[in-house]
N, C-alpha and C positions, 0 to 999 in steps of 0.2 A: 888556042888562038880564036879570037872573036873578031867579027867584022861588023861594023856599023850598029850603033845603038844611040838613041836620043833620050836625054834625061833633062827634065826641068827641075832646077834646084831652087828651093825657096829660102828666104831669110827667116829669121826667128819670128818675124811679124807675119809670116805666111804669104808674103808677096814674092812672086817669082823674080829672081834677080840674075839667074844664069841659065842659059840653055847650053847643055854640053852634048856635042856630037862626037861620040867615040868612033873613030874610023878604023882603028886597028889596036888590038890589045893582045899582048903575050905576057909571059911571066917576068920578062926583063924590062919592058917599056910599053908605053901606050902612046898613040897619036890621036889627038883630040882637036876639035875646033870649038872654041868658046864664044858665045854671044853674050856678053855681059850687058844686062839691061839696066840694072840699078847699082848704086854705090853700095859698098859693104856697110854694115852697121859700124858704130863708132869704135868698138873694141878691135884691136889688131888680132890677127889669127896666123897660124902657121899651117903646114901641110903634112900629109902622111908620106910624101915622097919629094925628092928633089925634082926640079923641072926646068925646062927651057921654054920660054914663050916668045913668039914673034908677033908683034902687033900688026895686023893686016889692015884694019880700018878703025879710025877714031884714036883716042888716047885717054890717058888718065893721070891723076896725081896719085903717086904711091907714097903713103906715110909709113915710115919705119921708126924704130927707136932712136935713130940718129938724125932724123929730119924728114924732109919731103923732096920729091923730085917729079917733074913732069916728063912723061914718056908719050911719044906719038907714033904714028904709022911708020913702020920699018924698024922700030926699036927691037933689039934682041936681048933678052934678059935671062940670066941663070939665077935660080934661087935654091939654096939648100932647104931641106925639109923643115929645119928649125928656124928659118928666117921668118920673123914676125912682120906683118904688114897689114895695111888697110888701103883699099882702092876707092878713090872718089872719081866718079865719071859725070859728065854733063850731057853726053849723048851715048847711044849704044856703041859698044866696042866689040870688034871681032879679032880673035887671035888664034894662032896655031900653037898648040901646046904639046910638048913631048914630056911625059911624066916617066920617071924611072921606078924601080922596084919599091914597093911600100916598105918603109923602115920603122914606122912609129904611128901612134895615135896622133891626131891633130886636135887643136883646141884654140882657145881664146885667152888673151892676157887681160885680166880684169883687175879691179882694185883689190879683189880677194886673192889675186895671184893667177897662175895659169890653170885653167880648168878644161877638161875634155869637152869636145863639141857637144856630146849628148847630155852633158850636165849644165850647159850654158842655157840661160833663160833671159827673157826680156827684163828681168829685174837686175841683171848683171851689167848695169850701165857703166860706161867709161867716161861719161861727161861730167 
């Protein structure tokens, strides 16, 4: 069991886009607060775990393979690990996130297909 850890996560262009505050972590789940500072890059990505997120402040447009939808403060969302999406924000967003056990590697959907996050580079444009 781990308590409180702060991590600044950068996009592929080395700009910080997410500050993650891990409040509680055990082998079954973790409780985190996310401060999303910048929009995701243009490629959609998935996650290593299923998660529930509750938007506390601000909102975003979530782009998926089936379209887009706007979510605002108070929205409660569940996403399986394999769910691809991209977030577009216009102001910083705060959310409470509960992640479940890691079940896979995560990555990006590019014109070359799905690639693992550590193989993704700025040349893998989706525009």
